[in-house]
N, C-alpha and C positions, 0 to 999 in steps of 0.2 A: 504494500500500500504506501509506501514512505518513498520508494522511487516514481513511482502515477505521479503522486500530490507534487515532488519535486518537478516532474516535468510541466505539468499542468499551469505552475507557477511561474517556470521560467517563462512559457511560450506565450501565458496572459500578459508578462511583465512586457515583453517583447511587443507585442500587438497593443497595447495599452501606450507606451512609449512612441512606438512609430507614427500611430495616428494623432497623438498629443503632436507631436513635432511637426507631423505635413500639416495639423490644425494653424498651428503659428507661422506657416508658411516657407519652411524649409522644404530644400528639394528632396524628391525621393530617396534617393542615394545616401543622402548623408543622414535622414532621418532613420532610415535601415539600419545603419551604421551604429548609432544613438541606441536603435531599439537594442541592436545584438549587446552593444554593450550593459545596457540596462538587466539585459536578461543574465548575461553572465552573471553581475552581482546580485541580484535576485536570486541567483542560483548558489551561491559560494553562501550569503546570508542565510538562506534557506536548510543547505547542508550542515550549515554549524551550529543553527538553533537544534536540528536533531540532533546532532550526534552530542551536543549539553546537555539536552532533554534523556537522553540513552544512559549517559554514565553515571547520573542520580539514581 
């Protein structure tokens, strides 16, 4: 269940960030790059939170 949740959160974050960037007038390529960066950051944060809870 955890890996699926991690993937879903990462993809939803990418979609949200990309759409917000396009809404604010950025080009599609730049918005996609920023969305990918947001996806990676969200994935790392989610992974760290899951590992901290598992250790306790």
